[in-house]
N, C-alpha and C positions, 0 to 999 in steps of 0.2 A: 504493500500500500504506500509506503514512504517513497519508493522509487517512482511510482506513478504520480504522486503529488509533486515531487521534484521535477519530473518531466514536464508537466503542464505549466509549472511556474517558469521553467526555462523557455518554453515556447512563447509564453506571454511576454516575458521580459525582452527576448530577442526580437520579436515582431514589433514591439513598441519602440525599441531602440533604433531599428532600421527606419521606421516611419518618422522619428523625430529628427533624422539627419537631412530631411528634404527641405526644400525652400518654398514649395507651393503646396498648401493644404486647402481642401474644400470640405464643407460640412453640410450634411443633409440629415433630415429626419425621415425615417423609413418605417414602413409597416409591412410585415411579412405574414401572410395568411395561408396556411398550408394544410393540405389533406394528404395523409399517408395511409394506404390500405394494403394489407397483406392477406392473400387468399391461399391457404394451404390446401393443396390437392392430395397430399399424402403426408406421412410422418416425416418425410425428407424433403419434399419439393414444394415450393411456394411461389406464387406470382406476386411481384411487388408492383404497386401502382402509386403514383405520387403527382400532385400538382401544387405548385407554389405561385401564389398571386402576390407579387412583390411590388410595393408602391412607394413613391417618394412623396414627401410632405405628409407622411402617415397613410394617406388614402387618396389624395387629390390627383397625383400624376403617376403614370406608369414608370416603374424602374426596370422590371424584368418579369417575364412569364416563362415558367419552367415546367415541362411535362416530362416525367421519367417513368420508364417501365423496365422490368427486369425479371429474370428467373433465378430463384434462390435454391440452394441445396445445403441441407444441414449435415455437415460431416460428423457432428456430435452435438450434445446439448449446449456446448460452449462455443462452437465454431460454425459460422455460416459463410458460404461463398456465394457471390452473385455476379451475373453477367447481364448487362442491359444497355439501353439506349436512352438518350435525353434530347429533346427538342427545346431549344432556348431562343427566346426573342428578347434582345436587349434594346432598350429605348433611349432616346436622347433626353437626358435630364441634367439639371445643374448648370452652373456657369461654365464648367469645362467638361463637355460630353466625352464619353469614352471613345466614340468615333470621331476622327479628326475632321470629317465633313459634316458633323452635326446630324448624322442620319441614324435611324434604327438599323439593326443588323441581326441576321439569323446565325445560329450556331447549332451544329449537329454533333452529338457526343456519343462515343462508345466507351463503356466503362467496365472495369472489373473490380470487385470488392472482396475483402476478407474482413469479417467481423468476429472479434473475440469477446466473449462475455464471461464474467466471473463475479463471485459474491464473497465478501468477507464480513462475517457477522451480519449486520443488517444493511450494509452498503453494497450496492451493485455497481460494477465497473464495466465499461465498454471501451474497447479499442477498435477503431475502424480505419482500415487502410484502403484507399481507392487509387486506381490508376486510370487516367482518362486520356483518350485520343480525341482531340477537339478540332473540328472542321469549322473555322470561323470565317464568316462572310466579310469580304473587304471590298471597298469601292476604289477604283483607280483614279476617278475624276469626280469633281463635285456635280457634274452633269449626269452621272450614272443614275438610272432609275431603280436599279436593283444591284445586288452584289455581283461584281465582275469575277471574283475568284474566291475560293474557299481554301484558306491556308491551314495546314496541319500543325497543331501545337500539342505538346504533351504536358500533363500535369499530374503531380503526386499530391495526395491529400492524406492527412492523419488527423483523426478526431479522438479525443479522450473525453469520456462522459462518466459522471457519477450520479447515482440516484439514491436518495435516502428517504425512507418512509417517515412521515411526520406523526404517525400513529402506529403503534405496534412494532413488530420486528421484521415485517416483510410487506411488500406492496401487493395487496390483494384487492378484491372488490370492496368499493366504498372506502378506499384508502387515499388520503392526500399525501403528496410527496414533493420533495425538492430535487431539482435536477440542475447540474452545472456542467457545461461543456466548453471545450476550446478546440478549434479546428484550424490547422495550418495548411496553406496551399503553396506549392512550389512548382513553377513552370520551367520547362526545359525543351530543348530541340532547336534546330537551326532557325526557326521562325520566331522564337521568343526574342523580344526586344529588351525593354528596360525592366520588365517585371518578372525577373526570376523569382523574387519574393512576390507572389501574386496577391495574396490576401490572407487575413486572419479573422476568425469569427469567435466571439465569446458570447455565450448565452446563459442566462439565469432564469429558470422557469419554476413555476408552481404548477404541479400536475394533480389530476384526480382520476383514479381508475374507477369508472362507473361500473363496469362489468368486464368480463374476459374479452369482450369484443370491442369495447369503447373506452378510450382514454382521452382526456382533454388537458392541454397544457397552454399556459400563457405566461409571458414575462418580458424580459429585457434582452435585446440583442445589440452587440457592438460589432461593426464590420469595418476593418481597415483594408482598403483596396488600393493597389498601385496601378496606375494606367500604364499601358505598354508603350507609350510614346512620351516624348518630352514636349513641353510647351515653353517657349522662350528660353530654351536651353536649361530647363529645370524639370526634374522629376515631379510628378503630380500624384498626391495621395488623397483619397477620399476617406473622411471620417464619418461613417454612417451610424447613427444611433436611433433606436426606436423600440417598437413593440413587435412581438412575435406571438402568433396563436397557432397551435397545432391541433388538428383533429386526427386521432389515430384509430384505425379500424383493423380488426383481425378476425378472420373466420376460418374455421376448419371444415373442409368439405370431404371428410373421410371418417370412417368409423374406426375408433381406436380399439385395439385388441384389449380384452379384459385381462386382468392380472391372474 
């Protein structure tokens, strides 16, 4: 447990120290409203569905739309692997848009994931590793009506999350809980520009497990994001702070063997 705590503190400190060395910072208020659904078709295989409705100025303007689907396989009770696809639309927002021509753009992702779950006493730990192949739409001129090319970028992600029940010794039906997570994104490949450090996200959530099939979470999210381009010879970082709401659904479509 101590090693895990030290690791998340190191990620937090390093990401903030990188961000503080920049000369241009922008600030936004965001609202992320997410649906996550898992449909288990056997004791080993599950279908993952997800949609994230991301807004700027909490709700007023589009920031991003993300649809993700995948197929999961449980190697054990503690280890899950997943292969999937994501369709992402990123919009023009803020005083320094991500796209240099102030345009919306599309991204297609293929991803692979390994998730490790563990529990010590009443604290649940999750380590999630993701590898993404990102095909990002780019415009060659300001007159282009749609993306001219899709450049391939690679990205590694690591998330550490803990969950603690606020009543009793485990998270079960009608149990409130506290969740804290930190996720670090690192970009690489020949098409990566300024943002090898891509972004970091920190979330603090209050959750409630209504039943085995439904959990609700709401809380605070902090996103530090580095643009892949310079503006006036300066690296640009976004500091995005706001609210996050998650609706988590889970269904089993198979009959479990009796003991």
